[in-house]
The first five atom37 places (N, CA, C, CB, O) and aatype in JSON, in Angstrom:
{
  "aatype": [12, 19, 19, 0, 0, 13, 10, 1, 0, 13, 1, 6, 8, 13, 14, 3, 10, 19, 7, 5, 14, 10, 10, 19, 0, 10, 15, 7, 7, 15, 3, 15, 19, 0, 10, 10, 8, 10, 10, 19, 19, 7, 1, 6, 0, 10, 7, 4, 1, 10, 3, 0, 0, 8, 19, 8, 8, 8, 19, 1, 7, 0, 3, 0, 3, 0, 3, 0, 15, 13, 4, 6, 0, 15, 4, 7, 3, 10, 7, 19, 14, 19, 19, 19, 6, 8, 10, 0, 14, 1, 14, 14, 1, 7, 19, 15, 0, 6, 0, 17, 17, 1, 1, 6, 1, 15, 1, 10, 14, 7, 6, 0, 1, 1, 1, 14, 7, 17, 16, 0, 7, 0, 16, 0, 14, 16, 0, 5, 4, 1, 7, 7, 0, 7, 10, 7],
  "atom_mask": [
    [1, 1, 1, 1, 1],
    [1, 1, 1, 1, 1],
    [1, 1, 1, 1, 1],
    [1, 1, 1, 1, 1],
    [1, 1, 1, 1, 1],
    [1, 1, 1, 1, 1],
    [1, 1, 1, 1, 1],
    [1, 1, 1, 1, 1],
    [1, 1, 1, 1, 1],
    [1, 1, 1, 1, 1],
    [1, 1, 1, 1, 1],
    [1, 1, 1, 1, 1],
    [1, 1, 1, 1, 1],
    [1, 1, 1, 1, 1],
    [1, 1, 1, 1, 1],
    [1, 1, 1, 1, 1],
    [1, 1, 1, 1, 1],
    [1, 1, 1, 1, 1],
    [1, 1, 1, 0, 1],
    [1, 1, 1, 1, 1],
    [1, 1, 1, 1, 1],
    [1, 1, 1, 1, 1],
    [1, 1, 1, 1, 1],
    [1, 1, 1, 1, 1],
    [1, 1, 1, 1, 1],
    [1, 1, 1, 1, 1],
    [1, 1, 1, 1, 1],
    [1, 1, 1, 0, 1],
    [1, 1, 1, 0, 1],
    [1, 1, 1, 1, 1],
    [1, 1, 1, 1, 1],
    [1, 1, 1, 1, 1],
    [1, 1, 1, 1, 1],
    [1, 1, 1, 1, 1],
    [1, 1, 1, 1, 1],
    [1, 1, 1, 1, 1],
    [1, 1, 1, 1, 1],
    [1, 1, 1, 1, 1],
    [1, 1, 1, 1, 1],
    [1, 1, 1, 1, 1],
    [1, 1, 1, 1, 1],
    [1, 1, 1, 0, 1],
    [1, 1, 1, 1, 1],
    [1, 1, 1, 1, 1],
    [1, 1, 1, 1, 1],
    [1, 1, 1, 1, 1],
    [1, 1, 1, 0, 1],
    [1, 1, 1, 1, 1],
    [1, 1, 1, 1, 1],
    [1, 1, 1, 1, 1],
    [1, 1, 1, 1, 1],
    [1, 1, 1, 1, 1],
    [1, 1, 1, 1, 1],
    [1, 1, 1, 1, 1],
    [1, 1, 1, 1, 1],
    [1, 1, 1, 1, 1],
    [1, 1, 1, 1, 1],
    [1, 1, 1, 1, 1],
    [1, 1, 1, 1, 1],
    [1, 1, 1, 1, 1],
    [1, 1, 1, 0, 1],
    [1, 1, 1, 1, 1],
    [1, 1, 1, 1, 1],
    [1, 1, 1, 1, 1],
    [1, 1, 1, 1, 1],
    [1, 1, 1, 1, 1],
    [1, 1, 1, 1, 1],
    [1, 1, 1, 1, 1],
    [1, 1, 1, 1, 1],
    [1, 1, 1, 1, 1],
    [1, 1, 1, 1, 1],
    [1, 1, 1, 1, 1],
    [1, 1, 1, 1, 1],
    [1, 1, 1, 1, 1],
    [1, 1, 1, 1, 1],
    [1, 1, 1, 0, 1],
    [1, 1, 1, 1, 1],
    [1, 1, 1, 1, 1],
    [1, 1, 1, 0, 1],
    [1, 1, 1, 1, 1],
    [1, 1, 1, 1, 1],
    [1, 1, 1, 1, 1],
    [1, 1, 1, 1, 1],
    [1, 1, 1, 1, 1],
    [1, 1, 1, 1, 1],
    [1, 1, 1, 1, 1],
    [1, 1, 1, 1, 1],
    [1, 1, 1, 1, 1],
    [1, 1, 1, 1, 1],
    [1, 1, 1, 1, 1],
    [1, 1, 1, 1, 1],
    [1, 1, 1, 1, 1],
    [1, 1, 1, 1, 1],
    [1, 1, 1, 0, 1],
    [1, 1, 1, 1, 1],
    [1, 1, 1, 1, 1],
    [1, 1, 1, 1, 1],
    [1, 1, 1, 1, 1],
    [1, 1, 1, 1, 1],
    [1, 1, 1, 1, 1],
    [1, 1, 1, 1, 1],
    [1, 1, 1, 1, 1],
    [1, 1, 1, 1, 1],
    [1, 1, 1, 1, 1],
    [1, 1, 1, 1, 1],
    [1, 1, 1, 1, 1],
    [1, 1, 1, 1, 1],
    [1, 1, 1, 1, 1],
    [1, 1, 1, 1, 1],
    [1, 1, 1, 0, 1],
    [1, 1, 1, 1, 1],
    [1, 1, 1, 1, 1],
    [1, 1, 1, 1, 1],
    [1, 1, 1, 1, 1],
    [1, 1, 1, 1, 1],
    [1, 1, 1, 1, 1],
    [1, 1, 1, 0, 1],
    [1, 1, 1, 1, 1],
    [1, 1, 1, 1, 1],
    [1, 1, 1, 1, 1],
    [1, 1, 1, 0, 1],
    [1, 1, 1, 1, 1],
    [1, 1, 1, 1, 1],
    [1, 1, 1, 1, 1],
    [1, 1, 1, 1, 1],
    [1, 1, 1, 1, 1],
    [1, 1, 1, 1, 1],
    [1, 1, 1, 1, 1],
    [1, 1, 1, 1, 1],
    [1, 1, 1, 1, 1],
    [1, 1, 1, 0, 1],
    [1, 1, 1, 0, 1],
    [1, 1, 1, 1, 1],
    [1, 1, 1, 0, 1],
    [1, 1, 1, 1, 1],
    [1, 1, 1, 0, 1]
  ],
  "atom_positions": [
    [[237.02, 81.11, 87.35], [236.04, 80.92, 86.33], [234.77, 81.0, 87.02], [236.2, 79.6, 85.56], [234.01, 81.71, 86.36]],
    [[234.24, 80.58, 88.07], [233.0, 80.98, 88.73], [232.69, 82.38, 89.04], [232.93, 80.35, 89.86], [231.57, 82.87, 88.92]],
    [[233.87, 83.05, 89.5], [233.7, 84.5, 89.65], [233.69, 85.19, 88.37], [234.75, 85.09, 90.49], [233.12, 86.28, 88.45]],
    [[234.11, 84.91, 87.27], [233.93, 85.73, 86.16], [232.47, 85.28, 85.54], [235.21, 85.56, 85.11], [231.88, 86.14, 84.87]],
    [[231.88, 84.08, 85.7], [230.63, 83.89, 85.3], [229.76, 84.56, 86.11], [230.33, 82.63, 85.21], [228.8, 85.11, 85.57]],
    [[229.9, 84.64, 87.38], [228.98, 85.54, 88.12], [229.03, 87.07, 87.91], [229.2, 85.32, 89.48], [228.06, 87.82, 87.96]],
    [[230.21, 87.4, 87.69], [230.34, 88.93, 87.37], [229.49, 89.35, 85.91], [232.1, 89.29, 87.19], [228.78, 90.34, 85.75]],
    [[229.76, 88.39, 85.05], [229.17, 88.44, 83.81], [227.49, 88.49, 83.94], [229.7, 87.17, 83.01], [226.85, 89.44, 83.48]],
    [[226.93, 87.44, 84.56], [225.61, 87.32, 84.9], [225.16, 88.45, 85.7], [225.39, 86.1, 85.57], [224.0, 88.84, 85.51]],
    [[225.84, 89.02, 86.52], [225.33, 90.11, 87.3], [225.26, 91.17, 86.46], [226.11, 90.44, 88.47], [224.17, 91.74, 86.44]],
    [[226.25, 91.65, 85.66], [226.1, 92.86, 84.82], [225.04, 92.69, 83.77], [227.42, 93.22, 84.14], [224.4, 93.7, 83.47]],
    [[224.73, 91.41, 83.09], [223.62, 91.04, 82.3], [222.26, 91.29, 83.15], [223.79, 89.51, 81.84], [221.4, 92.07, 82.75]],
    [[222.15, 90.58, 84.34], [220.78, 90.7, 84.74], [220.56, 92.02, 85.58], [220.39, 89.43, 85.56], [219.45, 92.54, 85.64]],
    [[221.55, 92.5, 86.17], [221.6, 93.78, 87.08], [222.1, 94.88, 86.7], [222.24, 93.63, 88.14], [222.67, 95.51, 87.59]],
    [[222.08, 95.45, 85.42], [222.93, 96.26, 84.9], [222.8, 97.74, 85.76], [222.63, 96.3, 83.35], [223.76, 98.47, 85.99]],
    [[221.54, 97.97, 86.15], [221.46, 99.32, 86.97], [222.09, 99.16, 88.4], [219.87, 99.8, 87.14], [222.23, 100.16, 89.11]],
    [[222.45, 97.97, 88.83], [223.05, 97.88, 90.27], [224.53, 98.03, 90.1], [222.72, 96.44, 91.06], [225.17, 98.23, 91.13]],
    [[225.21, 97.98, 88.88], [226.67, 97.97, 88.75], [226.99, 99.47, 89.2], [227.21, 97.57, 87.15], [226.52, 100.47, 88.65]],
    [[227.93, 99.47, 90.36], [228.46, 100.81, 90.85], [227.53, 101.39, 91.97], [0.0, 0.0, 0.0], [227.68, 102.53, 92.41]],
    [[226.63, 100.56, 92.39], [225.71, 100.93, 93.44], [225.89, 100.21, 94.72], [224.38, 100.72, 92.99], [226.27, 99.04, 94.69]],
    [[225.64, 100.85, 95.97], [225.88, 100.16, 97.25], [224.71, 99.1, 97.37], [225.9, 101.23, 98.53], [223.57, 99.28, 96.94]],
    [[225.17, 97.95, 98.01], [224.26, 96.84, 97.92], [224.48, 96.17, 99.27], [224.53, 95.88, 96.65], [225.58, 95.85, 99.73]],
    [[223.15, 95.97, 99.89], [222.91, 95.02, 101.17], [222.59, 93.71, 100.99], [221.87, 95.44, 101.98], [221.61, 93.3, 100.37]],
    [[223.62, 92.93, 101.67], [223.45, 91.28, 101.4], [222.86, 90.99, 102.57], [224.83, 90.29, 101.14], [223.34, 91.4, 103.63]],
    [[221.71, 90.22, 102.5], [221.03, 89.45, 103.66], [221.89, 88.15, 103.79], [219.36, 89.09, 103.35], [222.18, 87.34, 102.91]],
    [[222.23, 88.15, 105.14], [223.1, 87.26, 105.4], [222.73, 86.34, 106.58], [224.26, 87.89, 105.56], [222.82, 86.77, 107.73]],
    [[222.29, 84.99, 106.3], [221.71, 84.08, 107.38], [222.8, 83.43, 107.99], [220.71, 83.03, 106.88], [222.64, 82.91, 109.09]],
    [[223.97, 83.39, 107.36], [225.1, 82.4, 107.73], [224.95, 81.01, 107.22], [0.0, 0.0, 0.0], [225.69, 80.14, 107.68]],
    [[224.15, 80.73, 106.38], [223.93, 79.58, 105.61], [224.84, 79.51, 104.44], [0.0, 0.0, 0.0], [225.23, 80.58, 103.98]],
    [[225.18, 78.49, 103.94], [226.1, 78.36, 102.76], [225.49, 79.14, 101.42], [226.32, 76.73, 102.45], [226.3, 79.49, 100.56]],
    [[224.21, 79.37, 101.27], [223.85, 80.17, 100.17], [224.24, 81.59, 100.34], [222.44, 80.08, 99.94], [224.9, 82.14, 99.46]],
    [[223.87, 82.23, 101.46], [224.13, 83.64, 101.54], [225.56, 84.15, 101.66], [223.43, 84.12, 102.61], [225.95, 85.28, 101.34]],
    [[226.41, 83.02, 102.26], [227.81, 83.2, 102.6], [228.51, 83.1, 101.36], [228.34, 82.2, 103.63], [229.41, 83.92, 101.2]],
    [[228.28, 82.21, 100.36], [228.69, 82.15, 99.08], [228.39, 83.48, 98.18], [228.06, 80.95, 98.53], [229.29, 83.92, 97.48]],
    [[227.12, 84.11, 98.21], [226.72, 85.09, 97.65], [227.67, 86.28, 98.07], [225.35, 85.2, 97.92], [228.13, 87.09, 97.26]],
    [[227.9, 86.31, 99.45], [228.56, 87.44, 100.04], [230.06, 87.26, 99.46], [228.45, 87.42, 101.76], [230.67, 88.25, 99.06]],
    [[230.59, 86.11, 99.42], [232.01, 86.11, 99.08], [232.17, 86.29, 97.59], [232.68, 84.82, 99.54], [233.25, 86.65, 97.12]],
    [[231.19, 86.06, 96.9], [231.26, 86.32, 95.27], [231.24, 87.98, 95.17], [229.75, 85.54, 94.32], [231.95, 88.57, 94.36]],
    [[230.55, 88.51, 95.91], [230.15, 89.84, 95.9], [231.4, 90.61, 96.39], [228.85, 90.07, 96.77], [231.72, 91.67, 95.86]],
    [[232.13, 90.05, 97.44], [233.29, 90.61, 97.91], [234.46, 90.5, 96.94], [233.62, 90.01, 99.16], [235.27, 91.43, 96.93]],
    [[234.62, 89.42, 96.09], [235.73, 89.19, 95.31], [235.24, 90.11, 93.91], [236.02, 87.45, 95.11], [236.07, 90.66, 93.2]],
    [[234.2, 90.15, 93.72], [233.92, 90.99, 92.53], [233.48, 92.62, 92.7], [0.0, 0.0, 0.0], [233.13, 93.37, 91.79]],
    [[233.58, 92.92, 94.07], [232.89, 94.3, 94.42], [233.73, 95.32, 93.6], [232.9, 94.69, 96.15], [233.1, 96.26, 93.14]],
    [[235.17, 95.26, 93.34], [235.8, 96.27, 92.87], [235.7, 96.23, 91.3], [237.13, 96.26, 93.4], [236.04, 97.25, 90.7]],
    [[235.3, 95.22, 90.64], [234.98, 95.01, 89.1], [233.7, 95.59, 89.01], [234.96, 93.46, 88.53], [233.45, 96.38, 88.1]],
    [[232.7, 95.21, 90.03], [231.28, 95.8, 89.85], [231.2, 97.38, 90.49], [230.14, 94.74, 90.68], [230.19, 98.05, 90.32]],
    [[232.2, 97.81, 91.13], [231.99, 99.16, 91.67], [230.95, 99.14, 92.7], [0.0, 0.0, 0.0], [230.35, 100.18, 92.97]],
    [[230.68, 98.03, 93.3], [229.72, 98.1, 94.44], [230.33, 98.25, 95.81], [228.87, 96.88, 94.47], [231.37, 97.66, 96.11]],
    [[229.72, 99.01, 96.58], [229.89, 99.09, 98.23], [228.97, 97.91, 98.6], [229.34, 100.7, 99.04], [227.88, 97.66, 98.11]],
    [[229.63, 97.23, 99.57], [228.79, 96.05, 100.27], [228.66, 96.36, 101.64], [229.46, 94.58, 100.16], [229.56, 96.9, 102.28]],
    [[227.46, 96.01, 102.16], [227.22, 95.93, 103.46], [226.32, 94.58, 103.69], [226.55, 97.25, 103.93], [225.8, 94.04, 102.72]],
    [[226.17, 94.09, 104.93], [225.45, 92.83, 105.15], [224.33, 93.16, 106.35], [226.56, 91.57, 105.57], [224.47, 94.08, 107.16]],
    [[223.39, 92.37, 106.32], [222.37, 92.55, 107.53], [221.93, 91.1, 107.89], [220.97, 93.53, 107.11], [221.46, 90.3, 107.09]],
    [[222.16, 90.86, 109.34], [221.74, 89.49, 109.57], [220.52, 89.72, 110.56], [222.98, 88.53, 110.2], [220.55, 90.64, 111.37]],
    [[219.42, 88.84, 110.47], [218.13, 88.99, 111.43], [218.45, 87.71, 112.67], [216.41, 88.67, 110.36], [218.66, 86.52, 112.45]],
    [[218.42, 88.18, 113.57], [218.68, 87.32, 114.79], [217.43, 86.91, 115.47], [219.55, 88.04, 115.81], [216.93, 87.71, 116.26]],
    [[216.93, 85.89, 115.3], [215.46, 85.38, 115.58], [215.23, 85.29, 117.32], [215.25, 83.68, 114.79], [214.18, 85.58, 117.89]],
    [[216.49, 84.81, 117.96], [216.26, 84.64, 119.34], [215.16, 83.39, 119.61], [215.73, 86.07, 119.92], [214.4, 83.33, 120.58]],
    [[215.25, 82.58, 118.72], [214.3, 81.38, 118.99], [215.09, 80.13, 119.17], [213.25, 81.16, 117.8], [214.69, 79.22, 119.89]],
    [[216.36, 80.08, 118.41], [216.87, 78.9, 118.67], [218.07, 78.84, 119.79], [217.28, 78.41, 117.4], [218.93, 77.96, 119.83]],
    [[217.98, 79.88, 120.64], [219.07, 80.02, 121.87], [220.35, 80.24, 121.31], [0.0, 0.0, 0.0], [220.6, 81.11, 120.48]],
    [[221.25, 79.33, 121.85], [222.7, 79.45, 121.41], [223.14, 79.16, 120.1], [223.44, 78.69, 122.15], [224.33, 79.32, 119.82]],
    [[222.23, 78.68, 119.15], [222.28, 78.24, 117.91], [222.21, 79.43, 117.15], [221.28, 77.27, 117.6], [223.01, 79.59, 116.23]],
    [[221.29, 80.37, 117.44], [220.76, 81.61, 117.08], [221.95, 82.72, 117.28], [219.44, 81.89, 117.98], [222.22, 83.56, 116.42]],
    [[222.52, 82.62, 118.34], [223.66, 83.58, 118.77], [224.92, 83.09, 118.06], [223.89, 83.6, 120.43], [225.76, 83.9, 117.68]],
    [[225.06, 81.91, 117.9], [226.14, 81.44, 117.07], [226.21, 81.83, 115.52], [226.09, 80.01, 117.16], [227.23, 82.12, 114.91]],
    [[224.91, 81.8, 115.02], [224.5, 82.24, 113.67], [224.94, 83.9, 113.53], [222.75, 81.97, 113.49], [225.48, 84.36, 112.52]],
    [[224.65, 84.58, 114.55], [224.82, 85.83, 114.46], [226.2, 86.38, 114.7], [223.97, 86.34, 115.24], [226.61, 87.39, 114.13]],
    [[227.01, 85.58, 115.68], [228.5, 85.73, 115.67], [229.16, 85.21, 114.7], [229.08, 85.26, 116.7], [230.35, 85.54, 114.65]],
    [[228.76, 84.5, 113.88], [229.53, 83.97, 112.5], [229.43, 84.94, 111.59], [228.97, 82.66, 111.8], [230.35, 85.34, 110.89]],
    [[228.22, 85.37, 111.58], [228.01, 86.5, 110.59], [228.83, 87.53, 110.82], [226.68, 87.03, 110.57], [229.55, 87.93, 109.91]],
    [[228.86, 88.15, 112.09], [229.8, 89.37, 112.29], [231.14, 88.91, 112.18], [229.63, 90.11, 113.67], [231.93, 89.73, 111.7]],
    [[231.58, 87.85, 112.49], [232.97, 87.36, 112.33], [233.54, 87.29, 110.78], [233.02, 85.9, 112.97], [234.63, 87.68, 110.35]],
    [[232.36, 86.65, 110.03], [232.91, 86.57, 108.57], [232.92, 87.88, 107.97], [232.08, 85.63, 107.65], [233.9, 88.15, 107.27]],
    [[231.88, 88.87, 108.13], [232.17, 90.22, 107.75], [233.33, 90.88, 108.08], [231.29, 90.94, 108.16], [233.97, 91.54, 107.26]],
    [[233.72, 90.72, 109.45], [234.79, 91.53, 109.92], [235.89, 90.8, 109.02], [0.0, 0.0, 0.0], [236.61, 91.6, 108.41]],
    [[236.13, 89.66, 108.83], [237.16, 89.1, 107.98], [237.3, 89.67, 106.61], [236.95, 87.72, 107.85], [238.35, 89.79, 105.97]],
    [[236.09, 90.02, 106.25], [235.86, 90.25, 104.64], [235.95, 91.8, 104.61], [234.24, 89.62, 103.96], [235.99, 92.25, 103.47]],
    [[235.99, 92.69, 105.59], [235.96, 93.84, 105.52], [234.48, 94.41, 105.21], [0.0, 0.0, 0.0], [234.37, 95.5, 104.65]],
    [[233.65, 93.86, 105.48], [232.01, 94.15, 105.08], [231.45, 94.55, 106.38], [231.09, 92.73, 104.45], [231.39, 93.72, 107.29]],
    [[230.95, 96.02, 106.57], [230.11, 96.32, 107.64], [228.85, 95.36, 107.6], [229.73, 97.81, 107.58], [228.32, 95.0, 106.55]],
    [[228.43, 94.98, 108.87], [227.35, 94.24, 109.09], [226.4, 94.77, 110.21], [227.79, 92.96, 109.35], [226.87, 95.08, 111.3]],
    [[224.96, 94.87, 109.92], [224.03, 95.24, 110.94], [223.41, 94.12, 111.3], [223.1, 96.23, 110.59], [223.18, 93.34, 110.38]],
    [[223.05, 93.79, 112.47], [222.46, 92.65, 113.05], [221.04, 93.28, 113.6], [223.46, 91.95, 114.24], [220.98, 94.17, 114.45]],
    [[219.86, 92.63, 112.92], [218.54, 93.33, 113.38], [218.06, 92.05, 114.28], [217.35, 93.87, 111.98], [218.25, 90.87, 113.99]],
    [[217.41, 92.55, 115.38], [216.98, 91.61, 116.45], [215.48, 91.66, 116.54], [217.62, 91.97, 117.85], [214.85, 92.66, 116.87]],
    [[214.84, 90.22, 116.15], [213.41, 90.07, 116.49], [213.03, 89.87, 117.88], [212.88, 89.0, 115.81], [213.67, 89.27, 118.74]],
    [[211.86, 90.5, 117.99], [211.37, 90.0, 119.43], [211.27, 88.77, 119.76], [210.21, 90.38, 119.76], [211.03, 87.97, 118.86]],
    [[211.39, 88.33, 121.01], [211.43, 87.12, 121.4], [210.2, 85.93, 120.98], [211.54, 87.37, 122.75], [210.39, 84.75, 120.68]],
    [[208.99, 86.62, 121.05], [208.07, 86.09, 120.6], [207.06, 86.72, 119.88], [207.71, 85.57, 121.38], [206.97, 87.9, 120.2]],
    [[206.25, 86.36, 118.99], [205.15, 86.9, 118.09], [204.0, 87.69, 118.9], [204.48, 85.67, 117.3], [203.76, 87.37, 120.06]],
    [[203.41, 88.57, 118.36], [202.11, 89.26, 118.89], [201.14, 87.97, 119.45], [201.27, 90.22, 117.53], [201.09, 86.89, 118.86]],
    [[200.44, 88.27, 120.59], [199.37, 87.16, 120.73], [198.49, 86.97, 119.54], [198.47, 87.44, 121.89], [198.22, 87.87, 118.74]],
    [[198.03, 85.65, 119.48], [197.18, 85.37, 118.43], [197.63, 85.35, 117.04], [0.0, 0.0, 0.0], [196.8, 85.31, 116.13]],
    [[198.94, 85.38, 116.81], [199.63, 85.26, 115.5], [200.36, 84.15, 115.37], [200.45, 86.3, 115.22], [200.97, 83.79, 116.38]],
    [[200.5, 83.42, 114.25], [201.17, 82.22, 113.96], [202.57, 82.5, 114.14], [200.86, 81.71, 112.6], [203.08, 83.32, 113.37]],
    [[203.37, 81.88, 115.15], [204.77, 82.07, 115.16], [205.38, 82.06, 113.94], [205.37, 81.18, 115.91], [205.99, 83.08, 113.61]],
    [[205.35, 80.97, 113.09], [206.1, 80.57, 111.77], [205.68, 81.73, 110.9], [205.66, 79.02, 111.09], [206.6, 82.31, 110.33]],
    [[204.47, 82.15, 110.7], [204.13, 83.08, 109.63], [204.74, 84.42, 110.23], [202.45, 83.15, 109.29], [205.14, 85.17, 109.33]],
    [[204.89, 84.87, 111.4], [205.34, 86.09, 111.87], [206.66, 86.08, 111.74], [204.98, 86.39, 113.14], [207.13, 87.14, 111.32]],
    [[207.52, 85.08, 112.02], [208.79, 84.97, 111.76], [209.35, 85.02, 110.35], [209.11, 83.93, 112.3], [210.43, 85.53, 110.07]],
    [[208.56, 84.48, 109.53], [208.8, 84.62, 108.09], [208.52, 86.04, 107.52], [207.94, 83.62, 107.35], [209.23, 86.54, 106.64]],
    [[207.58, 86.58, 108.01], [207.32, 87.99, 107.61], [208.18, 88.92, 108.18], [206.03, 88.4, 107.91], [208.49, 89.95, 107.58]],
    [[208.7, 88.59, 109.56], [209.68, 89.64, 110.01], [211.21, 89.39, 109.45], [209.68, 89.65, 111.66], [212.0, 90.34, 109.45]],
    [[211.62, 88.16, 108.98], [212.69, 88.11, 108.5], [212.88, 88.69, 107.0], [212.99, 86.87, 108.66], [213.95, 89.09, 106.52]],
    [[211.67, 88.65, 106.37], [211.73, 89.49, 105.2], [211.68, 91.18, 105.25], [210.6, 89.01, 104.42], [212.29, 91.98, 104.54]],
    [[210.71, 91.44, 106.36], [210.73, 92.99, 106.46], [211.88, 93.69, 107.04], [209.63, 93.43, 107.23], [212.12, 94.83, 106.64]],
    [[212.7, 93.09, 108.01], [213.77, 93.92, 108.62], [214.91, 94.21, 107.62], [214.35, 93.19, 109.87], [215.44, 95.32, 107.55]],
    [[215.29, 93.08, 106.79], [216.35, 93.41, 105.66], [215.77, 94.52, 104.74], [216.71, 92.06, 104.72], [216.49, 95.44, 104.35]],
    [[214.54, 94.42, 104.41], [213.87, 95.6, 103.69], [213.97, 96.9, 104.2], [0.0, 0.0, 0.0], [214.32, 97.85, 103.49]],
    [[213.62, 97.01, 105.69], [213.83, 98.14, 106.21], [215.25, 98.74, 106.25], [213.35, 98.03, 107.34], [215.56, 99.92, 106.09]],
    [[216.05, 97.66, 106.49], [217.56, 98.22, 106.54], [217.97, 98.61, 105.25], [218.63, 97.18, 107.06], [218.76, 99.54, 105.18]],
    [[217.52, 97.99, 104.07], [217.9, 98.31, 102.81], [217.57, 99.76, 102.51], [217.28, 97.4, 101.87], [218.27, 100.4, 101.73]],
    [[216.37, 100.38, 103.19], [215.77, 101.61, 102.68], [216.51, 102.6, 103.46], [214.19, 101.71, 102.85], [216.34, 103.78, 103.13]],
    [[217.4, 102.3, 104.55], [218.08, 103.43, 105.1], [219.15, 104.01, 104.14], [218.7, 103.03, 106.39], [219.53, 103.36, 103.17]],
    [[219.57, 105.08, 104.39], [220.26, 106.06, 103.5], [221.62, 105.27, 103.2], [220.49, 107.64, 104.25], [222.37, 104.79, 104.05]],
    [[221.77, 105.24, 101.83], [223.27, 104.62, 101.43], [223.13, 103.27, 100.67], [0.0, 0.0, 0.0], [224.1, 102.85, 100.03]],
    [[221.72, 102.45, 100.73], [221.84, 101.31, 99.91], [220.83, 101.36, 98.73], [221.64, 100.06, 100.75], [219.69, 101.78, 98.95]],
    [[221.18, 100.97, 97.54], [220.22, 100.94, 96.57], [219.44, 99.8, 96.46], [220.73, 101.17, 95.45], [218.26, 99.88, 96.1]],
    [[220.08, 98.51, 96.8], [219.26, 97.31, 96.52], [219.68, 96.16, 97.51], [219.45, 96.84, 94.98], [220.83, 96.33, 97.93]],
    [[219.13, 95.17, 97.94], [219.26, 94.2, 98.67], [219.56, 92.87, 97.9], [0.0, 0.0, 0.0], [218.92, 92.54, 96.9]],
    [[220.63, 92.1, 98.46], [221.08, 91.09, 97.78], [220.65, 89.64, 98.6], [222.61, 91.35, 97.59], [221.08, 89.48, 99.74]],
    [[219.95, 88.78, 98.07], [219.41, 87.52, 98.9], [219.83, 86.37, 98.04], [217.68, 87.49, 99.17], [219.87, 86.44, 96.81]],
    [[220.18, 85.16, 98.83], [220.34, 84.11, 98.18], [219.68, 82.78, 98.93], [221.76, 84.06, 97.94], [220.36, 81.9, 99.45]],
    [[218.27, 82.79, 98.9], [217.56, 81.72, 99.54], [217.58, 80.56, 98.89], [216.3, 82.01, 99.75], [217.31, 80.58, 97.69]],
    [[217.86, 79.45, 99.46], [217.91, 78.17, 99.07], [216.72, 77.52, 98.76], [218.51, 77.51, 99.92], [215.74, 77.96, 99.37]],
    [[216.48, 76.46, 97.86], [215.2, 75.83, 97.58], [214.27, 75.6, 98.81], [215.47, 74.52, 96.94], [213.07, 75.86, 98.85]],
    [[215.15, 75.0, 99.92], [214.19, 74.76, 100.99], [213.82, 76.01, 101.8], [214.73, 73.73, 101.92], [213.12, 75.8, 102.78]],
    [[214.13, 77.08, 101.58], [213.82, 78.45, 102.14], [212.97, 79.31, 101.34], [215.02, 79.18, 102.38], [212.8, 80.48, 101.68]],
    [[212.42, 78.81, 100.28], [211.52, 79.59, 99.26], [210.58, 80.26, 100.27], [210.67, 78.6, 98.05], [210.22, 79.72, 101.32]],
    [[210.18, 81.59, 99.81], [209.04, 82.18, 100.62], [209.2, 83.16, 101.56], [0.0, 0.0, 0.0], [208.32, 83.57, 102.31]],
    [[210.7, 83.63, 101.49], [211.25, 84.65, 102.34], [211.95, 83.84, 103.51], [0.0, 0.0, 0.0], [212.6, 84.53, 104.29]],
    [[211.94, 82.71, 103.7], [212.69, 82.13, 104.82], [213.99, 82.41, 104.95], [212.64, 80.86, 104.82], [214.54, 82.58, 106.04]],
    [[214.69, 82.5, 103.6], [216.14, 82.43, 103.56], [216.7, 83.98, 103.73], [0.0, 0.0, 0.0], [217.82, 84.28, 103.32]],
    [[215.9, 84.85, 104.32], [216.31, 85.96, 104.37], [217.21, 86.33, 105.78], [215.16, 86.69, 104.14], [217.97, 87.29, 105.84]],
    [[217.03, 85.61, 106.63], [217.55, 85.91, 107.94], [218.6, 84.95, 108.32], [0.0, 0.0, 0.0], [219.17, 85.06, 109.41]]
  ]
}
């Protein structure tokens, strides 16, 4: 029932993306993982090829490594190719770290999406991640 409603809404709101290759921004959080699963279950009905991108921040040490590993393993289990983009360990001098990380989390999946083969990027930021923070 949830999948059917998702497919109906996808077709209604994004008719130009049906049949197109999509890049899913995958943080490893429940929102992006749920979106990936819905798209995987519905990819045949939508005619979409799926890939995923994860942004590794290198800020939270082992937790960030675990996020990247989880995303790679999940995509492997689902048969979805994944690209892991790596941020530099620290922002340029004189730049707010939080602002830089937020901008980079938005920029890297966008750059990945422009590579040959992808039509659009799919994101699922939660309410707590508004403003682009849910992209990585």
